[in-house]
Each structure stands twice: as structure tokens, then as C-alpha cells.
N, C-alpha and C positions, 0 to 999 in steps of 0.2 A: 204841387211838386213836393215829394218827400225828401228826407235828408240825403238818401243815397243818390237820388236823381240830381239834387243840388251839388253833391260832391262830384259826381261824374261830369256834370256840366262845367265845372271849374277847370277841367282840362288836366294835362299831365303835371302841372305844377302843384296841384292838390295832392298828388301822391308823394311829391317831394316834401311838402309840408306835413303830411301825415307821418312820413318817416322821421322827420325832425321832431315831431310831437312825441312819438313813441320813444325816441332816444332821450329826449329831455325828461319825460316821465320816469324812465328807468333811472336816470342820473339823480333826479330829485328824490325818489324813493330809496335808492341805494345809499345816498349821502345821509338821508334822514336816519336810516337804520344804523349807519356807521357812527354818526354823532350821538345817537341815543345809547349805543353800546359803549362808547368811550366818553360818557358824560362825566363832567367834573365841575367842582366849584373851587375857585382859587382859595377862598378863606378856609374852607373845610380841609382842603389838601394841605395847606400850610400848618393848620392846627394838628392834623394827623402826623405829619412829618416831625413837628416839634415834640409831640407826645412820645413818638418812638425814639427820637434822639435823646430824650431825657433818661432813657434806660442806660445809655452810655456804652461806649466801646463795642465789645463783641456782641452784646445783646442787641444793640441797634443794627449792626450789620446783618444779623439773622432775621430781624423783624421786618426791615424795609422791603426786601424782596418778596415777602409774603403778600404784599399789597398788589402783586401782579394779578391776582385772581379777580380784582375789582375792575380791571381794564382802564383805570384812571391814568391818562397820559402823564400828568404831573407827578403822581406817585411812582410810576414806572421809571420816568426820567430821574426823579429824585433819588431812587435807589442806585442808579448808575452814577449820579453825581456824588452821592455819599461815598461810594467805593473809591472814587477818584480823589476825594479830599486828602486821603493819606499818602498820595503820591505827589503832592505839591500843588501850588496855585495854578501853574501853567497847565498841568495835566487836567486839573479840574475845569479850567476855562475851556480847554479843547473838547472835553467830554460834554460839557454843558452846551456848547455850540453845535456839536454833532447831534445830540439828542433833540435839541430844538429844531434843527434843520430836518431831521428825519420825521418828526411828528408833524411839523408844519407842511411838509410835502405830502404826507398822508392825508392831512385835513384839506389840502387844496386840490387833491386829485379829482379830476372831472369838472372842476369849476370853470376852467377856461373854455372847455367845450360847451358847457351850459351857457356861459355868457355869450359865446359866439353864436349859438342858436338863437338867443334872445335878440341879437343884433341883426342877423341876416334874414330871419323869418319875415319881418314886416317888409323888407326890401323884395324878397321873393314874392310876397303877396302883392306888392305894388306893381312888380313886373307883370304878374298875371293879370292885374286889373288893366294896365295899359294895353297889353296884348289883346285882352277881351274887348276893349273899346275900339281898337283898330279893326278887329273882325266885325264888330257891330256896325261901324261906319261903312265898311266894305259891303256888308249886307244891305244897308240902307241905300248905298249908291247903286247897287244892282237892282233894287226894287224901284228906284227913281221916284216917280210921283205917286207910287202906290204905298209909300211909307206911311205908317200910322204912329201916333204917339205910343201905342202899346208895343210896337216893334222896337222903338227907341228905348223905352223903359226896360223891356226885357233884356236887351243887349247890355245895357249899363248895369242892371242888377246882377246878371251873371258874371260880368267883369269884376264887380265889387266883391264877389264871393271869396276870391283869393286874398283880398285885403283883410276881410274878416277872419279868414283862416290863419293868415300870418300873425294877426294880433292875438288870436286865441293861443297860438304856439308861443309867442314872444312874452306875453304878460307873466305867466307862471314861471317861465325860465328866468326872466330878469329878476322877479321878486325873490325866487329861491336863491339865486346867485347872491343878491345883496344880504339876505338873511344868513346864508352860509359863510359869506366873507366876514360877517361880524363874529361868527364862531372862531374863525381863524385868527382874527385880531385878539379875541379873548384868550385864545390859547397862547399867542405870542406874549401877551401881557402876563399870563400865568407863569410862563417859563422865566420871564425876567424877574418876577417876584420870587420864585423858588430859588433860582440861582443866586440872586442878590442876598436872600436870607441865609442860605447855606454859606456863602462867602463871608458874610458878616459874622455868623456864629463860629466859624472855624478858623478864619484867617485874620480878620480884623481884631478879634479878641486876643489872639496870640501875639499880634504885633504890639497891641497895647501892653 
């Protein structure tokens, strides 16, 4: 029995699992491209911001927005925070929160659906297995004393196909979700670092 025959023997739930697999693969690849495009390092971003700010005043305000070409979320948000600095602490804090919220939402996009696929896929697979075993026992009951060990083994193996398929869908989905959630945590920490450094450079020094 080849792969296509095994797939078809799994029943309608195999098509559901195939759909979930395709959706999860799309999300995994799309998020990978997004995170690669918006790659950042917290230390390098802080160093770059500090280098630009040493230019001072108008020069810094012209230089920071130029970093938009690198797609670094910390530098993009840093440019917005820098412009808000001159309108007071409250305005700066509001802008910092908005920028963090905006970028974190972009980084989290699709992760809930990916996590949901990772959770429900094994359950769908288990449902298919239970249903397959029910059908196998019904077949054996119909055969009565003509049942052979081969008939029993075939029914069970076909029933277990959906469990295997469910795990194949779930494992990469769950693994990718955990990896990508770490990137969201790193971004959150990065925003806290940038905003706290800007606040220290511009407000705490002035208060001292």
C-alpha cells in the first residue's frame, strides 16, 4: 500500500489534517520570512541609537529616521520615541507604549492560530483512530468466526494512520510557535531597553 492509498484509507479526517498542515506550513514560512526581514540585535540597536544621538539636536533628528531602510523595529520605534522626547515625558511614554504595542502585535500575528493547530491536530488524529477502531470492530463482528489476526491488524493500523498524521501536523506547529514566541519576548525586552535608555538619557539627566 503506497502513501496515497494510506492517505485515502484514513478517511475524511485526513483531508482535514492535510488542510491544517498546509495552513501551518504557510504560517511557519511567512513568519520566518517576516522575522528575517525585521531582524534586530538589541545591543547593536542601542549602540546605533547612541551613536546617532551623539550628533545632537537637529542632526540626530535627521539621522534616526534614515534607519527605516534597515527594517529594524527597535530603530524604527527609536526614531518615533526620539521625536516624542521634545514634547515631554508623558508624550514620550505614550509613544513608546504605542510603538511597542504595534510591533508586538505584528510579531504575534498568526501565532495563536499556529498554536491552535498544534493543539487540535493530535485530537483530530485521535478521533480518527477511535472511529477507525470502531469500524474495524464492526467489520470483525460481521465476519464472526471468520476473523483472522490479519483482519484485526489491518483495521487497527488504518485507524492509527490519523494519529500519525495528527502528530506530523502538530509537532512542527508547536515547535515553531515556541521558537517564534521567544522572538516576541526578545522584541519586548528590546523595547524596554530602548525606551529606558532614551528616558535615562533625556529625562533623568535633566532632572539631575
